[in-house]
C-alpha positions as CSV (number, residue, x, y, z in Angstrom):
1,Q,-5.0,2.8,-3.0
2,V,-3.5,6.0,-1.8
3,E,-1.9,6.2,1.6
4,D,-1.0,9.5,3.3
5,M,0.6,10.5,6.5
6,K,-0.4,13.8,7.9
7,V,1.8,15.7,10.4
8,H,0.5,18.6,12.4
9,F,2.7,21.3,13.9
10,I,1.9,24.2,16.2
11,V,4.4,27.0,17.0
12,I,6.6,27.0,20.7
13,G,5.1,29.0,19.9
14,C,4.2,21.1,14.6
15,L,1.6,16.7,12.5
16,I,2.5,20.6,15.3
17,L,2.6,23.0,18.5
18,F,5.3,25.8,18.6
19,S,7.3,28.1,21.3
20,L,4.2,30.2,21.9
21,L,2.4,27.2,23.4
22,K,4.8,26.2,26.2
23,R,1.8,25.1,28.4
24,Y,1.2,22.2,26.0
25,S,3.1,19.0,26.2
26,G,4.7,17.3,23.2
27,I,7.9,16.6,21.3
28,I,9.9,19.8,20.7
29,Y,12.1,20.4,17.7
30,S,14.7,23.1,17.4
31,S,15.0,24.9,14.1
32,N,18.0,24.7,11.8
33,D,18.5,27.8,9.7
34,D,20.6,25.9,7.2
35,V,17.9,23.3,6.2
36,D,18.8,22.3,2.6
37,G,16.3,23.6,0.0
38,V,14.4,26.0,2.2
39,M,14.7,29.4,0.5
40,M,13.2,32.8,1.0
41,K,11.0,32.3,-2.1
42,D,9.5,29.3,-0.3
43,I,8.7,31.3,2.7
44,L,7.2,34.1,0.7
45,Q,5.1,31.7,-1.4
46,F,3.8,30.1,1.8
47,Q,3.0,33.5,3.4
48,K,1.2,34.5,0.2
49,N,-0.8,31.3,-0.6
50,G,-1.1,29.6,2.8
51,F,0.4,26.4,1.4
52,L,3.5,25.1,-0.3
53,V,4.4,22.1,-2.3
54,K,8.0,21.0,-1.4
55,R,9.6,17.9,-2.9
56,G,12.5,15.8,-1.7
57,I,11.8,16.1,2.0
58,A,10.9,12.5,2.6
59,N,13.2,10.6,0.3
60,D,13.8,8.0,3.0
61,I,10.1,7.1,3.4
62,G,10.8,3.6,2.1
63,N,12.9,3.0,5.3
64,F,9.9,4.0,7.5
65,R,6.9,2.7,5.5
66,S,6.7,-0.7,7.2
67,R,6.9,1.1,10.6
68,I,4.2,3.5,9.6
69,I,1.9,0.7,8.5
70,K,2.5,-1.3,11.7
71,A,1.8,1.8,13.9
72,K,-1.3,2.4,11.8
73,T,-2.5,-1.1,12.6
74,I,-2.2,-0.5,16.3
75,A,-3.8,3.0,16.0
76,Q,-6.7,1.4,14.0
77,Q,-7.7,-0.4,17.2
78,D,-8.0,2.9,19.0
79,Y,-10.2,4.2,16.2
80,F,-12.5,1.2,16.3
81,D,-12.8,1.5,20.1
82,W,-13.7,5.2,19.8
83,A,-16.1,4.7,16.9
84,L,-18.0,1.9,18.5
85,D,-18.4,4.1,21.6
86,R,-19.8,6.9,19.4
87,L,-22.2,4.5,17.8
88,D,-23.4,3.2,21.1
89,C,-22.0,-0.3,20.4
90,Q,-19.7,-0.5,23.4
91,D,-20.6,-4.1,24.0
92,L,-18.9,-5.2,20.8
93,R,-15.6,-4.1,22.2
94,N,-15.7,-7.1,24.6
95,T,-16.7,-9.7,22.0
96,S,-13.5,-9.7,20.0
97,E,-9.8,-9.4,20.9
98,V,-9.1,-7.6,17.5
99,L,-11.6,-5.1,16.4
100,S,-12.1,-4.8,12.6
101,E,-14.2,-3.5,9.8
102,S,-16.4,-6.6,10.4
103,T,-17.1,-5.4,13.9
104,M,-18.2,-2.0,12.6
105,K,-20.6,-3.7,10.1
106,T,-22.1,-5.7,12.9
107,C,-22.7,-2.5,14.8
108,L,-24.3,-0.8,11.8
109,R,-26.7,-3.8,11.2
110,R,-28.3,-2.9,14.5
111,F,-29.8,0.2,13.0
112,P,-32.9,0.3,10.7
113,P,-31.9,0.6,7.0
114,D,-33.3,4.1,6.8
115,A,-31.5,5.3,9.9
116,I,-28.0,4.0,9.6
117,P,-25.7,6.7,11.1
118,P,-22.6,7.9,9.4
119,V,-19.4,6.2,10.4
120,P,-17.2,8.5,12.5
121,Y,-14.4,10.0,10.4
122,V,-11.7,7.5,9.8
123,Q,-8.2,8.5,10.8
124,Y,-5.4,6.8,12.7
125,I,-3.7,9.2,15.0
126,H,-0.6,9.6,17.1
127,L,1.5,7.1,15.2
128,H,4.7,8.4,16.8
129,R,3.3,7.2,20.2
130,K,3.0,3.7,18.8
131,D,6.5,3.8,17.4
132,P,8.9,6.5,18.7
133,E,11.3,5.7,15.9
134,L,8.9,7.6,13.6
135,L,10.0,10.8,15.2
136,K,13.2,10.5,13.0
137,F,10.9,10.5,10.0
138,V,9.1,13.6,11.2
139,A,12.2,15.6,12.0
140,P,12.9,17.0,8.4
141,F,9.2,18.2,8.3
142,A,9.6,19.8,11.7
143,Q,12.6,21.8,10.6
144,L,10.9,22.9,7.4
145,A,7.9,24.0,9.4
146,S,10.0,26.1,11.8
147,N,11.6,27.9,8.8
148,L,8.3,28.5,7.0
149,L,6.7,29.9,10.2
150,Q,9.9,31.7,11.1
151,V,10.0,30.5,14.7
152,P,13.0,29.1,16.7
153,R,11.2,25.9,17.8
154,I,8.1,23.9,17.1
155,R,6.2,21.3,19.0
156,L,4.7,18.1,17.5
157,Y,1.0,18.0,18.0
158,Q,-0.2,14.9,16.1
159,T,0.8,12.4,13.4
160,T,-2.0,10.8,11.4
161,A,-2.3,8.1,8.7
162,F,-5.0,8.0,6.1
163,F,-5.6,5.1,3.8
164,K,-7.9,5.9,0.8
165,T,-9.1,3.8,-2.0
166,P,-10.3,4.9,-5.5
167,T,-13.9,4.2,-4.4
168,Q,-15.6,5.0,-1.1
169,H,-16.4,2.2,1.3
170,L,-16.9,1.9,5.1
171,L,-13.3,2.8,6.0
172,S,-12.4,4.9,3.0
173,Q,-14.5,8.0,3.1
174,A,-14.4,11.3,1.1
175,T,-12.9,14.2,3.1
176,D,-15.0,17.3,3.0
177,W,-13.6,20.8,2.7
178,H,-12.3,21.9,6.1
179,R,-9.6,24.0,7.9
180,D,-7.4,22.0,10.2
181,L,-6.9,24.9,12.5
182,N,-10.6,25.0,13.4
183,L,-10.4,21.4,14.5
184,V,-7.6,21.6,17.1
185,P,-8.0,22.8,20.7
186,V,-5.4,25.6,20.5
187,D,-5.8,29.4,20.3
188,T,-3.1,30.3,17.8
189,N,-2.5,31.0,14.1
190,N,1.0,29.4,14.4
191,Y,-0.1,26.0,13.2
192,L,1.0,24.0,10.2
193,T,-0.1,20.7,8.6
194,M,2.1,18.7,6.3
195,W,1.1,15.9,4.0
196,C,3.4,13.2,2.7
197,P,2.2,10.4,0.3
198,M,3.4,7.0,1.4
199,K,3.6,5.8,-2.2
200,A,4.1,7.3,-5.6
201,I,0.9,9.1,-6.9
202,R,0.3,8.4,-10.5
203,K,-2.3,9.7,-12.9
204,G,-5.8,9.1,-11.6
205,G,-4.5,8.9,-8.0
206,S,-5.5,11.1,-5.1
207,I,-4.3,14.7,-4.8
208,L,-4.8,17.5,-2.3
209,R,-6.9,20.5,-3.2
210,F,-6.7,23.9,-1.6
211,A,-9.3,26.6,-1.4
212,A,-8.6,30.2,-0.5
213,V,-6.4,30.2,2.6
214,H,-6.9,32.4,5.6
215,F,-4.3,32.4,8.4
216,S,-6.6,33.8,11.0
217,I,-8.1,31.3,13.4
218,S,-11.2,33.6,13.6
219,I,-12.1,33.0,10.0
């Protein structure tokens, strides 16, 4: 099983929103020009390719992993609540104090076998709202983002957890090709997503793949 935490940043104008978007609310981080390990070659590579692999940013993830999982468990209830509404199974929200994969299966059994709808995309969002201590874990990513985007401050937009297994099942779906920037309600190119694996990725484990990257929101 591969677990990932996703952090958007958007420039203020990051899991982010930055200084150019002062009308949006969120957690604001100020940049630090002396962030260890951020070099001009990293900035140039990011500007050229649209992505960057940077190691050693989350060496303390072991100190936060239990908090992330606990926050994910709380956020999972939000997902089930939203998904049941999308599937028109709102009544099931009142039949169980704790919603679960079993609740989802009960909902899907209501549909004819040849007309079972796809389960809404599984993601557990806003973990930092479930546990504000996770903002300490996000901080190094935020400072890296401000350096890569070359802006003085950035704003946290979202933190998201994904739990994927080697084989697909109801709550572990394949992720199709997409651009995050097309899926957020902001009109800016100053947006950055950072991924951090929550456990060591070994041979045969999940990896990220990047297609050609465009920085323009219009593409």
